[in-house]
C-alpha positions as CSV (number, residue, x, y, z in Angstrom):
1,M,4.0,23.2,-28.0
2,G,2.1,19.9,-27.4
3,N,-1.1,18.7,-28.9
4,F,-3.2,18.7,-25.7
5,F,-6.5,20.5,-25.0
6,M,-8.1,21.5,-21.7
7,G,-11.8,21.8,-21.0
8,I,-13.4,23.0,-17.8
9,D,-17.1,23.1,-17.0
10,I,-18.8,24.9,-14.0
11,G,-22.0,23.1,-12.9
12,T,-24.7,23.6,-10.3
13,F,-23.0,21.7,-7.5
14,S,-19.5,20.8,-8.9
15,S,-17.0,21.8,-11.5
16,K,-15.0,19.4,-13.7
17,G,-12.1,19.6,-16.0
18,V,-10.2,17.3,-18.4
19,I,-7.1,17.3,-20.6
20,V,-7.4,15.3,-23.8
21,D,-4.9,14.5,-26.5
22,G,-5.2,14.9,-30.3
23,A,-7.1,11.7,-30.6
24,G,-9.7,12.7,-28.0
25,Q,-8.3,10.4,-25.3
26,I,-8.6,11.7,-21.8
27,L,-5.3,12.0,-20.0
28,C,-6.8,13.1,-16.7
29,Q,-9.7,14.8,-15.0
30,H,-10.4,16.7,-11.8
31,T,-13.5,17.6,-10.0
32,V,-14.2,20.3,-7.4
33,P,-17.5,20.4,-5.4
34,H,-19.3,23.6,-4.4
35,G,-22.6,24.7,-3.1
36,M,-25.5,26.7,-4.4
37,E,-27.0,29.5,-2.4
38,N,-30.7,29.8,-1.9
39,P,-31.0,33.0,0.2
40,R,-34.7,33.4,-0.3
41,P,-37.5,31.4,-1.9
42,K,-37.1,31.3,-5.7
43,H,-33.6,32.9,-5.4
44,Y,-30.6,30.8,-6.5
45,E,-27.1,32.1,-6.7
46,H,-23.4,31.4,-7.1
47,D,-20.5,33.6,-6.1
48,A,-18.7,34.0,-9.4
49,E,-15.3,34.7,-7.9
50,Q,-15.5,32.1,-5.1
51,V,-17.1,29.4,-7.2
52,W,-16.7,29.9,-10.9
53,W,-13.2,31.5,-11.1
54,H,-11.9,29.7,-8.0
55,D,-12.9,26.3,-9.4
56,F,-11.4,27.1,-12.8
57,C,-8.1,28.1,-11.3
58,T,-8.0,25.1,-9.0
59,I,-8.9,22.6,-11.7
60,S,-6.5,24.0,-14.3
61,K,-3.6,23.8,-11.9
62,A,-4.6,20.3,-10.7
63,L,-4.9,19.0,-14.3
64,L,-1.5,20.1,-15.3
65,V,0.0,18.3,-12.3
66,K,-2.0,15.1,-12.8
67,A,-1.1,15.0,-16.5
68,G,2.6,15.8,-15.8
69,L,2.5,18.5,-18.5
70,K,4.1,21.9,-18.7
71,A,1.7,24.7,-19.3
72,G,3.0,25.3,-22.8
73,C,1.8,21.9,-23.9
74,I,-1.8,23.0,-23.7
75,R,-2.6,24.1,-27.3
76,A,-6.1,25.6,-26.5
77,V,-8.6,25.9,-23.7
78,G,-12.4,25.8,-23.7
79,A,-14.8,26.5,-20.8
80,S,-18.5,26.2,-20.2
81,A,-20.8,27.1,-17.4
82,L,-24.4,27.2,-16.4
83,G,-26.2,28.7,-19.4
84,C,-28.8,31.3,-18.6
85,D,-27.1,33.0,-15.7
86,C,-26.9,36.8,-15.1
87,L,-23.8,38.3,-13.7
88,P,-23.1,42.1,-13.7
89,V,-19.5,43.1,-13.7
90,D,-17.5,46.4,-13.6
91,E,-14.8,47.5,-16.1
92,A,-12.2,45.3,-14.4
93,C,-14.5,42.3,-14.7
94,R,-15.2,42.3,-11.0
95,P,-18.7,40.9,-10.1
96,L,-21.0,43.5,-8.6
97,R,-23.3,40.9,-7.0
98,K,-23.6,37.2,-6.9
99,A,-24.7,35.5,-10.1
100,I,-28.4,35.0,-10.6
101,L,-28.7,31.4,-11.8
102,Y,-30.6,29.9,-14.8
103,G,-34.3,29.0,-15.0
104,I,-34.3,27.6,-11.5
105,D,-34.2,31.2,-10.2
106,A,-37.7,32.5,-10.5
107,R,-37.4,35.9,-8.7
108,A,-38.2,38.0,-11.8
109,E,-41.9,37.1,-12.2
110,E,-43.0,40.7,-11.9
111,E,-40.4,41.7,-14.6
112,I,-41.7,38.9,-16.9
113,R,-45.2,40.3,-16.5
114,F,-44.0,43.9,-17.2
115,L,-42.0,42.9,-20.3
116,T,-44.9,40.8,-21.6
117,G,-47.2,43.9,-21.2
118,Y,-44.5,46.2,-22.6
119,Y,-44.1,44.2,-25.8
120,G,-47.6,42.7,-25.9
121,P,-48.2,38.9,-25.8
122,E,-48.2,38.5,-29.6
123,R,-44.9,40.3,-30.0
124,V,-43.4,38.4,-27.2
125,R,-44.1,35.2,-29.1
126,A,-42.5,36.8,-32.2
127,L,-39.5,38.0,-30.3
128,F,-39.0,35.0,-28.0
129,G,-40.7,32.2,-30.0
130,R,-42.7,31.5,-26.8
131,P,-44.0,33.2,-23.7
132,M,-41.2,34.6,-21.5
133,S,-39.9,32.3,-18.7
134,S,-37.7,32.3,-15.7
135,G,-34.7,31.4,-17.9
136,D,-34.8,34.7,-19.8
137,I,-31.8,36.9,-18.8
138,A,-33.6,40.0,-19.9
139,A,-36.0,39.6,-17.0
140,K,-33.1,39.0,-14.6
141,I,-31.3,42.2,-15.8
142,L,-34.5,44.1,-15.3
143,W,-34.9,42.7,-11.8
144,I,-31.4,44.1,-11.0
145,K,-32.4,47.5,-12.5
146,N,-35.6,47.6,-10.4
147,H,-34.3,46.2,-7.1
148,E,-30.6,47.0,-7.1
149,P,-30.3,50.3,-9.0
150,E,-26.8,51.0,-7.8
151,V,-25.5,47.7,-9.1
152,Y,-27.2,48.4,-12.4
153,R,-25.7,51.8,-12.6
154,K,-22.2,50.5,-12.1
155,T,-22.6,47.6,-14.5
156,F,-20.1,47.6,-17.4
157,K,-21.3,44.2,-18.9
158,F,-24.0,41.7,-18.2
159,L,-22.4,38.3,-18.6
160,T,-23.3,34.7,-18.3
161,G,-21.0,32.0,-16.8
162,S,-19.0,31.1,-19.9
163,S,-18.6,34.7,-21.0
164,Y,-17.3,35.6,-17.5
165,L,-14.7,32.9,-17.6
166,A,-13.6,33.9,-21.1
167,A,-13.3,37.5,-20.0
168,K,-11.3,36.6,-16.9
169,L,-8.9,34.5,-19.1
170,T,-8.5,37.0,-22.0
171,G,-9.8,40.4,-21.0
172,N,-12.3,40.3,-23.9
173,Y,-16.1,40.2,-23.5
174,T,-17.6,37.5,-25.8
175,I,-20.4,35.1,-25.8
176,D,-21.4,32.1,-28.0
177,R,-23.8,33.2,-30.7
178,Y,-26.2,30.4,-29.9
179,L,-26.2,31.1,-26.1
180,A,-26.7,34.9,-26.8
181,R,-29.7,34.2,-29.0
182,A,-31.2,31.6,-26.7
183,S,-30.6,33.4,-23.3
184,F,-30.6,37.1,-24.0
185,R,-33.6,37.3,-26.3
186,P,-34.7,39.6,-27.8
187,M,-31.5,41.7,-27.7
188,Y,-29.4,39.6,-30.1
189,R,-30.3,39.0,-33.8
190,A,-30.0,35.5,-35.2
191,D,-26.6,36.4,-36.7
192,G,-25.3,37.4,-33.3
193,S,-25.4,41.2,-33.8
194,I,-27.0,43.3,-31.1
195,D,-30.4,44.8,-31.9
196,E,-30.0,48.2,-30.4
197,A,-33.7,49.0,-30.8
198,L,-34.7,46.1,-28.6
199,C,-32.3,46.6,-25.7
200,P,-34.6,49.2,-24.0
201,P,-36.1,49.0,-21.4
202,V,-33.7,46.3,-20.2
203,C,-30.1,47.6,-20.7
204,R,-27.8,49.6,-23.0
205,P,-26.4,47.8,-26.1
206,D,-22.9,48.5,-24.9
207,Q,-23.6,46.5,-21.7
208,L,-23.8,43.2,-23.7
209,P,-20.8,41.1,-24.8
210,Q,-19.9,40.5,-28.4
211,A,-21.5,37.4,-29.9
212,Q,-19.4,35.0,-32.1
213,A,-19.1,31.3,-32.9
214,V,-18.4,29.0,-30.0
215,T,-15.1,27.8,-31.6
216,D,-13.9,31.3,-32.4
217,L,-11.1,32.6,-30.2
218,A,-12.2,34.9,-27.4
219,G,-8.5,35.8,-27.1
220,R,-5.4,34.5,-25.4
221,V,-4.6,34.0,-21.7
222,T,-3.3,37.2,-20.2
223,A,-0.3,37.4,-17.9
224,R,-2.5,37.9,-14.9
225,A,-4.8,34.9,-15.8
226,A,-1.7,32.8,-16.4
227,A,-0.4,33.5,-12.9
228,E,-3.8,32.5,-11.4
229,T,-4.5,29.4,-13.5
230,G,-1.1,28.0,-14.2
231,L,-1.7,28.2,-17.9
232,A,0.9,29.7,-20.2
233,E,0.4,33.3,-21.2
234,G,-0.8,33.5,-24.8
235,T,-2.7,30.2,-24.8
236,P,-5.7,30.4,-27.1
237,V,-9.1,30.4,-25.5
238,I,-12.3,29.7,-27.4
239,T,-15.6,31.6,-26.8
240,G,-17.1,28.7,-24.9
241,T,-20.8,28.1,-24.2
242,G,-23.4,26.8,-21.8
243,D,-22.9,23.5,-20.0
244,S,-25.8,21.7,-21.7
245,C,-24.6,22.6,-25.2
246,A,-21.0,21.5,-24.4
247,E,-22.3,18.2,-23.1
248,A,-24.4,17.8,-26.2
249,I,-21.3,18.1,-28.3
250,S,-19.4,15.7,-26.1
251,S,-22.1,13.1,-26.7
252,G,-22.4,13.4,-30.4
253,V,-25.2,15.9,-30.9
254,Y,-23.8,17.8,-33.8
255,R,-25.8,16.1,-36.6
256,D,-29.4,16.5,-37.6
257,G,-31.8,14.1,-35.7
258,R,-29.6,13.5,-32.6
259,V,-30.9,14.5,-29.2
260,M,-29.3,14.5,-25.8
261,L,-31.0,14.1,-22.5
262,Q,-28.6,15.5,-19.9
263,F,-29.3,14.0,-16.5
264,G,-27.6,16.5,-14.2
265,S,-28.8,18.4,-11.2
266,T,-31.7,19.3,-13.5
267,L,-32.5,17.7,-16.8
268,Y,-31.9,19.4,-20.1
269,M,-32.6,18.4,-23.7
270,N,-30.8,19.5,-26.8
271,L,-32.0,18.3,-30.3
272,C,-29.9,19.2,-33.4
273,T,-32.2,19.7,-36.3
274,G,-32.3,21.2,-39.7
275,L,-35.7,22.9,-39.0
276,L,-36.6,25.8,-36.8
277,V,-39.3,24.8,-34.4
278,E,-41.4,27.5,-32.7
279,D,-43.6,26.2,-29.9
280,D,-44.5,27.8,-26.6
281,R,-43.5,24.7,-24.7
282,V,-39.9,24.5,-25.8
283,R,-37.1,26.7,-27.1
284,G,-36.3,26.7,-30.8
285,T,-33.3,28.7,-32.1
286,I,-30.1,28.5,-34.0
287,F,-27.6,26.0,-32.7
288,T,-23.9,26.2,-31.9
289,V,-23.2,23.9,-34.9
290,P,-23.2,26.0,-38.1
291,G,-26.2,25.6,-40.3
292,T,-28.4,23.8,-37.7
293,Y,-31.1,24.7,-35.2
294,T,-31.9,23.3,-31.8
295,V,-34.9,22.4,-29.8
296,S,-34.1,22.7,-26.2
297,A,-36.1,22.2,-23.0
298,G,-35.3,21.7,-19.3
299,T,-36.8,20.4,-16.1
300,N,-36.1,21.9,-12.7
301,T,-35.2,18.7,-11.0
302,A,-33.4,15.5,-11.8
303,G,-30.3,14.9,-9.7
304,T,-31.5,17.4,-7.2
305,L,-34.5,15.2,-6.6
306,T,-32.5,12.0,-6.3
307,K,-30.3,13.8,-3.8
308,W,-33.4,14.9,-1.8
309,F,-34.6,11.3,-1.7
310,R,-31.1,10.1,-0.7
311,D,-30.8,12.6,2.1
312,S,-34.4,12.4,3.3
313,L,-35.3,8.7,3.0
314,F,-32.0,6.9,2.7
315,P,-29.8,8.5,5.4
316,D,-28.7,5.0,6.5
317,L,-27.2,4.3,3.1
318,L,-25.4,7.7,3.2
319,E,-24.0,6.9,6.6
320,R,-22.9,3.5,5.4
321,E,-21.1,5.1,2.4
322,A,-19.3,7.5,4.7
323,Q,-18.0,4.5,6.7
324,G,-16.5,3.0,3.5
325,G,-19.6,1.1,2.2
326,S,-21.0,1.1,-1.3
327,N,-22.2,4.3,-3.0
328,A,-25.5,5.4,-1.6
329,Y,-27.1,6.1,-5.0
330,A,-26.1,2.7,-6.2
331,A,-27.5,1.1,-3.1
332,M,-30.8,3.0,-3.5
333,T,-31.4,1.2,-6.8
334,E,-31.3,-2.3,-5.3
335,G,-34.6,-4.0,-5.8
336,L,-36.1,-1.2,-8.0
337,A,-36.1,-3.3,-11.1
338,D,-38.4,-5.8,-9.4
339,I,-41.0,-3.2,-8.8
340,S,-43.5,-3.1,-11.7
341,P,-44.1,0.0,-13.8
342,G,-46.3,2.5,-12.0
343,C,-45.1,1.3,-8.6
344,G,-48.5,-0.2,-7.6
345,G,-50.5,2.9,-8.4
346,L,-48.0,5.6,-7.2
347,I,-47.3,8.8,-9.2
348,T,-44.8,11.5,-8.3
349,L,-45.0,15.0,-9.8
350,P,-41.3,16.0,-9.6
351,Y,-42.0,19.7,-9.4
352,F,-40.1,20.2,-6.1
353,A,-38.6,23.4,-7.4
354,G,-41.3,24.6,-9.8
355,E,-41.0,23.5,-13.4
356,R,-39.8,24.7,-16.8
357,S,-40.6,22.7,-19.8
358,P,-43.2,22.0,-20.9
359,I,-45.6,23.6,-18.4
360,D,-43.4,26.7,-17.5
361,D,-44.8,27.1,-14.0
362,P,-42.5,28.3,-11.3
363,E,-45.4,27.9,-8.8
364,A,-45.8,24.2,-9.5
365,R,-45.3,21.9,-6.5
366,G,-44.2,18.4,-6.0
367,M,-46.8,15.7,-5.3
368,I,-46.7,12.0,-4.3
369,F,-50.1,10.6,-5.2
370,G,-51.6,7.2,-4.5
371,L,-49.8,6.2,-1.3
372,T,-50.9,3.0,0.5
373,L,-49.6,1.0,3.4
374,A,-48.1,-1.4,0.9
375,H,-45.6,1.1,-0.4
376,T,-42.0,1.2,0.7
377,R,-39.3,3.8,0.3
378,G,-38.2,1.8,-2.7
379,H,-41.6,2.4,-4.3
380,L,-41.3,6.1,-3.5
381,Y,-37.9,6.4,-5.1
382,R,-38.8,4.5,-8.2
383,S,-41.9,6.6,-8.6
384,A,-39.7,9.7,-8.4
385,L,-37.5,8.3,-11.2
386,E,-40.6,7.5,-13.2
387,G,-41.9,11.1,-12.6
388,I,-38.8,12.5,-14.3
389,G,-39.3,10.1,-17.1
390,F,-42.9,11.2,-17.6
391,G,-41.7,14.8,-17.7
392,V,-39.2,13.8,-20.5
393,D,-42.0,12.1,-22.4
394,Q,-44.1,15.3,-22.3
395,I,-41.2,17.1,-23.9
396,F,-40.9,14.4,-26.5
397,Q,-44.6,14.8,-27.2
398,V,-43.9,18.3,-28.3
399,L,-41.4,16.8,-30.9
400,R,-44.0,14.3,-32.0
401,D,-46.5,17.1,-32.4
402,H,-44.1,18.6,-34.9
403,E,-43.5,15.2,-36.6
404,I,-40.0,15.1,-35.3
405,H,-38.7,11.6,-34.6
406,P,-35.1,11.6,-33.3
407,A,-32.7,9.3,-35.1
408,R,-30.6,8.8,-31.9
409,V,-31.5,9.6,-28.3
410,I,-28.4,10.0,-26.2
411,A,-28.4,9.9,-22.4
412,A,-25.6,11.9,-20.7
413,G,-24.7,13.4,-17.3
414,G,-24.2,11.7,-14.0
415,G,-27.7,10.3,-13.9
416,A,-27.0,8.3,-17.1
417,Q,-24.8,6.0,-14.9
418,N,-28.0,4.8,-13.1
419,R,-28.9,1.8,-15.3
420,V,-32.3,1.3,-13.6
421,W,-33.3,4.9,-14.2
422,M,-32.2,4.8,-17.8
423,Q,-34.2,1.6,-18.4
424,I,-37.3,3.3,-16.9
425,V,-36.9,6.3,-19.2
426,S,-36.3,4.1,-22.2
427,D,-39.5,2.1,-21.4
428,I,-41.6,5.3,-20.9
429,L,-40.4,6.9,-24.1
430,G,-40.3,3.6,-26.1
431,E,-36.9,4.7,-27.5
432,K,-33.5,3.3,-27.4
433,L,-31.1,5.2,-25.2
434,H,-27.5,5.5,-26.3
435,I,-24.8,5.9,-23.6
436,P,-21.6,7.5,-24.8
437,Q,-18.2,5.8,-24.2
438,E,-16.9,9.0,-22.5
439,T,-19.3,10.2,-19.8
440,V,-17.2,13.0,-18.4
441,G,-19.7,15.5,-19.9
442,A,-19.4,19.1,-20.7
443,S,-15.7,19.6,-20.0
444,Y,-15.0,16.9,-22.6
445,G,-17.0,18.8,-25.1
446,D,-15.2,22.0,-24.2
447,A,-11.8,20.3,-24.9
448,L,-13.0,18.9,-28.3
449,M,-14.3,22.3,-29.3
450,A,-11.0,23.9,-28.3
451,A,-9.3,21.5,-30.7
452,I,-11.6,22.7,-33.5
453,G,-11.0,26.4,-32.5
454,C,-7.3,26.2,-32.8
455,G,-7.4,24.2,-36.1
456,A,-6.3,20.8,-34.7
457,R,-9.6,19.3,-35.9
458,K,-11.4,20.3,-39.1
459,D,-15.0,20.7,-37.9
460,F,-17.8,19.2,-35.8
461,D,-18.4,16.3,-38.1
462,S,-14.8,15.2,-37.6
463,L,-15.7,14.5,-34.0
464,D,-17.4,11.3,-35.1
465,E,-13.9,9.8,-35.3
466,I,-13.7,10.4,-31.5
467,V,-17.2,10.3,-30.0
468,K,-18.3,6.7,-29.6
469,I,-21.4,4.9,-28.1
470,R,-20.6,2.4,-25.3
471,Q,-24.0,1.0,-24.6
472,V,-27.5,0.9,-26.0
473,I,-30.5,0.4,-23.7
474,H,-33.5,-1.1,-25.5
475,P,-37.0,-0.3,-24.3
476,N,-39.2,-3.1,-22.9
477,M,-42.3,-2.5,-25.0
478,E,-44.5,-4.4,-22.6
479,H,-43.5,-1.9,-19.9
480,H,-44.0,0.9,-22.4
481,R,-47.6,-0.1,-22.9
482,A,-48.1,-0.4,-19.1
483,Y,-46.9,3.2,-18.7
484,A,-49.5,4.6,-21.1
485,P,-52.3,5.2,-18.5
486,Y,-49.9,6.6,-16.0
487,K,-48.7,9.2,-18.5
488,E,-52.3,10.6,-18.7
489,L,-52.7,10.5,-14.9
490,F,-49.4,12.3,-14.5
491,R,-50.7,15.1,-16.9
492,Q,-54.1,15.3,-15.2
493,L,-52.7,15.4,-11.7
494,Y,-50.9,18.7,-12.5
495,L,-53.8,20.2,-14.5
496,Q,-56.4,19.4,-11.8
497,N,-54.2,20.6,-8.9
498,R,-52.5,23.6,-10.6
499,E,-54.8,26.2,-9.0
500,L,-54.5,24.7,-5.6
501,M,-50.7,24.7,-5.9
502,H,-50.8,28.4,-6.7
503,Q,-52.7,29.1,-3.5
504,L,-50.0,27.6,-1.3
505,P,-47.7,30.2,0.4
């Protein structure tokens, strides 16, 4: 058997996989695009068979061909997927409906209100560490129970993305202890055991997967899975985790004081810390790395917003790219660095799909405020990038309120390749941004954790021999000071228009 490791991640709009060697060097990678269904307002779904499993099988076969490796050379496999998804399956691991996606899906508002009343607001804070939100799988399960009782009755297990992939590969139903605790509250205890007393009124305890460490083996590839994926039967498969956690590991967030900003379709933050932080505006819980905690938070737009601007305001650049010209996103940044901070009095609230942290308001709406005839589409686009940066700063303010000052801020995800955007965020935060050498993301973290899971690497700390920083972006402190009044205007724009937003149909 060789000393190679495969990692595959399923994202919102694409899936990506890599094969790495024992030194963490990437041999090859492969990407498969897919869509996201939005059948009704606030409803966001993936077809688990046609997207998650299809992409995994396609990528695993393609990687083996690209690397020129026989299946038996893969020593272990790790997989990640969107974190807080809800997928009911039957005893044969067949999906009973399309997967309800993470916090971007806000259909379960009535169930959140019911559970808040059922437990009581104070007990909700004790059980969840904050008010319930659209990312809580308990509310999504209850929505299925209330609206699709036949699906609920047939459900053998309620899974999330990574637990579904592990089950398809091995036949065993497992989930990362961190992901279970973070997403399925209050049904898992901190040690990963199921709290049977707290499962009602959501589901039965036996409908939940077994929680274990992310690098523990979920099992080995079955004969059926081997035929579908091209992997060798018996290949070890680790438990796996959510995409944001895997990306955090890939970028070096496995030591106290390191924080990752994942610029994907949405933005997600993971801080590794030695202290448990309980605050309504963020999520504090145990982390995947043994002996640590995490503070996590997410926005509902990042790459989705830049895509909206590309498609709506820069169709000419998209057309030029299709005809062999430069990348549309790269072309959109031309001249942005010459626009001063604040874009001549323009502020964008990036709440085009509601918002998670720190305001937790699925009814929030986007806003472009301060337009004049002097503004161009470049101003509009830069203002949108600044709006995401202001949202990040609000999350960092929560950390400052708890006297947490990160030792290293790491920017990861596809958006981290946008140098202008990263400079804007660095200037707004007043923090250096560290760009990892390898920017493949979550699939790279999956492969590294697979190496730990099969014993090829000792522990998470040993990954410092592999994970390196390629570039450090330093803040322009003059710009940082210029952004100060805009931060307050950004905050007030939401507060003073919140009720009006809620009145919109």
